[in-house]
C-alpha positions in Angstrom: 54.6 76.7 77.3 57.8 74.8 77.3 61.1 76.7 78.0 63.9 75.9 75.5 67.1 74.8 77.5 69.1 76.8 76.1 67.9 80.2 76.9 67.3 79.0 80.2 71.2 78.3 80.8 72.1 81.7 79.0 69.9 83.8 81.4 71.2 81.8 84.4 74.9 82.9 82.9 73.8 86.4 82.6 72.4 86.4 86.1 75.3 84.8 87.5 78.0 87.4 85.5 76.3 90.2 86.8 76.5 89.0 90.5 79.7 88.4 90.1 80.3 92.0 88.5 78.2 93.5 91.9 80.2 92.0 94.2 83.5 92.8 92.8 82.9 96.2 92.8 81.0 95.9 96.3 84.7 94.5 97.1 86.7 97.2 95.3 84.1 100.3 96.5 85.2 98.8 100.4 88.9 98.9 99.6 88.7 102.4 98.1 86.9 103.3 101.2 89.6 101.5 103.8 92.9 101.7 102.1 94.6 100.5 105.0 92.4 97.3 105.4 94.6 94.7 104.4 97.7 95.4 106.7 99.1 92.9 108.4 99.2 94.6 111.7 100.2 93.4 115.2 97.3 93.1 117.8 95.9 96.6 118.4 94.1 95.4 121.7 96.9 97.6 123.8 95.7 100.7 122.0 91.7 99.9 122.2 92.2 99.4 126.0 94.4 102.6 126.4 91.8 104.8 123.9 88.2 103.4 126.2 90.8 104.0 129.9 92.3 107.8 128.1 94.7 109.8 128.4 97.8 108.6 130.7 100.9 109.8 132.0 104.3 109.8 130.4 106.9 107.8 132.3 109.5 110.5 131.0 108.2 114.0 131.1 105.0 113.6 133.3 103.0 114.6 131.1 99.4 113.6 130.2 98.9 112.0 126.4 97.4 109.9 124.6 98.9 106.6 123.1 102.5 108.0 123.5 104.3 111.5 124.4 104.8 113.1 120.8 108.1 115.0 122.8 109.8 112.0 124.5 109.0 109.6 121.6 107.8 107.2 124.1 104.9 105.1 124.7 102.7 106.3 127.9 102.3 104.5 130.9 98.9 102.8 129.6 101.2 101.3 126.4 103.1 99.1 127.4 106.3 98.9 125.2 106.4 95.0 125.1 103.0 95.0 123.5 104.3 97.3 120.9 105.8 95.8 117.7 109.2 96.8 116.6 109.6 96.9 112.9 113.3 96.3 111.2 114.2 98.2 108.6 116.6 98.1 105.8 118.0 101.2 105.9 118.4 104.0 108.3 116.0 107.2 108.2 116.6 110.6 109.2 113.2 113.3 109.6 114.0 116.4 109.5 111.3 118.4 111.0 110.4 122.1 110.7 110.3 124.2 114.3 107.0 125.3 113.4 105.4 122.0 113.0 102.8 121.1 115.8 104.5 118.3 117.6 101.2 116.9 118.5 99.7 116.5 114.9 102.8 114.9 113.2 102.8 111.2 112.4 106.4 111.5 112.3 107.1 110.2 115.9 105.2 107.2 114.9 108.0 105.7 112.9 110.7 106.6 115.7 108.4 104.7 118.4 108.2 101.3 116.1 111.5 101.4 114.7 113.7 103.0 117.2 116.8 102.0 116.5 116.7 102.9 112.8 115.0 106.3 112.9 116.1 109.7 114.0 114.2 113.1 114.1 116.1 116.6 114.1 114.3 119.8 114.3 115.7 122.4 111.6 118.1 124.1 111.6 119.7 121.6 113.5 120.7 118.9 111.0 123.3 116.3 110.3 126.5 117.3 107.5 125.7 115.0 104.4 128.5 116.4 102.5 130.6 113.3 102.3 128.0 111.1 101.9 126.1 111.6 99.1 127.0 108.6 97.3 124.8 106.7 100.0 122.0 109.1 101.3 119.3 110.4 99.0 115.9 112.9 100.1 112.4 112.1 99.2 111.2 115.1 97.7 109.9 116.0 94.8 111.0 118.0 91.7 112.2 118.8 87.8 115.3 116.8 89.1 113.7 114.2 91.2 114.3 110.3 90.2 112.3 107.0 90.7 113.2 104.7 93.1 113.9 101.9 90.7 117.2 104.4 89.5 118.5 104.9 92.8 121.4 102.1 92.2 122.2 103.5 89.0 122.6 107.2 89.7 124.6 105.8 93.6 126.9 104.6 91.4 127.3 107.3 88.9 127.6 109.4 92.0 130.5 107.2 93.6 132.3 107.0 89.8 132.1 111.2 89.6 133.5 111.3 93.1 136.4 109.2 92.0 137.1 111.4 89.1 136.9 114.6 91.3 139.5 113.3 93.7 142.1 112.0 90.8 141.4 115.4 89.4 145.0 116.6 90.4 147.2 118.8 88.0 150.3 118.7 89.4 150.4 114.7 89.3 151.5 113.8 86.2 149.1 112.9 83.5 150.0 109.4 82.7 150.0 108.4 86.6 146.6 110.1 86.4 145.2 107.9 84.3 146.3 105.0 85.8 145.1 105.7 89.2 141.6 106.8 87.8 141.1 103.7 85.9 142.1 101.4 89.2 139.8 103.8 91.1 137.2 103.5 89.1 137.4 99.7 88.5 137.0 99.6 92.4 134.1 101.8 92.2 132.2 99.2 90.1 132.6 96.7 93.3 131.6 98.9 95.7 128.2 98.6 97.5 125.7 100.9 96.0 123.4 100.0 98.2 121.3 103.4 99.6 122.3 103.5 103.3 120.4 106.7 104.6 117.2 108.2 103.4 115.9 111.6 104.5 112.2 112.7 105.0 111.2 116.2 106.0 108.2 116.8 108.2 106.3 120.4 107.6 103.4 121.2 105.9 104.2 121.8 102.4 104.0 125.6 102.6 107.3 125.3 104.9 109.2 122.9 103.2 111.0 125.3 100.9 113.0 126.5 103.9 114.5 123.1 104.5 114.6 121.7 101.4 117.2 124.8 100.0 119.2 124.2 102.6 123.2 124.2 101.8 123.5 121.0 103.5 120.7 119.1 101.3 121.7 120.8 98.0 124.2 117.8 96.8 121.6 115.3 97.7 119.5 112.7 94.7 116.2 113.6 95.3 113.5 110.7 95.0 109.9 111.0 94.3 107.6 108.8 95.5 105.3 106.8 93.0 101.1 109.0 93.2 99.1 107.7 96.1 96.4 109.1 97.9 96.5 110.0 101.8 93.9 109.1 104.2 95.5 111.7 106.5 92.9 113.2 108.8 94.6 116.2 109.1 94.9 117.0 105.0 96.0 120.4 104.5 93.5 122.3 102.6 93.5 123.3 99.2 96.3 120.6 98.3 95.7 117.7 96.4 95.1 114.3 98.0 98.2 113.0 96.6 100.3 115.0 98.9 101.0 112.3 101.9 101.5 112.5 105.3 105.0 112.0 107.1 104.7 108.0 108.3 102.8 107.4 104.8 105.3 109.0 102.7 108.1 106.7 104.4 105.6 103.4 104.4 105.2 104.1 100.5 108.7 104.6 100.2 110.1 101.1 102.1 107.3 99.2 100.4 108.6 100.6 96.7 112.4 100.4 97.9 111.5 96.5 98.7 110.2 95.5 95.3 112.3 97.7 93.2 115.5 98.1 94.8 115.5 94.7 97.1 113.9 92.8 94.2 112.0 90.9 97.0 108.2 90.1 97.6 106.3 92.5 99.7 104.7 90.5 102.6 103.6 92.9 105.2 107.8 93.8 106.3 106.8 97.4 107.4 103.0 97.3 107.8 102.9 97.8 111.5 104.8 101.3 110.7 101.1 101.9 110.5 100.1 100.5 113.9 99.1 104.1 115.5 98.2 105.4 112.3 95.6 102.9 111.5 94.2 102.8 114.6 93.6 106.8 115.0 92.3 106.5 111.1 89.7 104.1 112.4 88.8 105.7 115.3 88.5 108.7 113.8 86.3 107.0 110.5 84.0 106.2 113.3 83.8 109.3 115.3 82.7 111.1 111.8 80.2 108.5 111.2 78.7 108.2 114.6 78.8 112.1 115.5 81.2 111.4 118.2 83.1 114.7 118.9 84.6 113.2 122.1 86.6 111.0 120.5 88.0 113.1 117.5 88.9 115.9 120.4 90.6 113.0 122.4 93.0 111.7 119.3 93.6 116.0 118.1 
């Protein structure tokens, strides 16, 4: 029996199409299983060697730690600082840590280790005053008044203009003079730099954040809400949705969005190394869970 060539070609095309669909499905599945696989990271060989040799001494306090000292914010003896990446950030970051947050479980220290010139960590209630800087500082925290990152510049400009009006609202000054001064100041304010200078993150469990976010020193600041993303943190808070990010994830995703939405530049992995420690530990724990290696998990925890 002869086979119709057109039917044969049609079947071949259908089979090829199914094969492509299966490959795409497998690729999507792998990406969802490992959300950190496409990061542009520095070599993690130094961490691999440190993991094999075990805990090492902090050169500052002498404590026995894995990879880094979470008290002194420095790498340990078997992780030479020159073999760690340094990340340049487009703005300063303040991290406000809840006093009950366990140092060894916090990912905030990753940011301080990898971008030391741009990151400061404060333990609540010892935090800076931001009152005079509400036009250049914002707080990352979700809420009814939160804005998106792409609207930041607009709202910062509004803050500058409101500050000008408040400054010129002097009842003792003649109204005509007051109006001229205000008009001049408003014109000057439009040429002012509305770039965000500093962003604040709260490092605590979600149940503990209320005490910090309601502090009067943070009340006047713009609140920014991140786009919804899923965490891959191995210490995920029980009973909370998987969109509750760890501190280092929140910092990383904020910077990625800031780079594209505010700086209007193509993102090419500039801040990926902020996840240098995080991605390595994530993979270690993932592998340990698959192999049932309790010792590795214990070492990381």
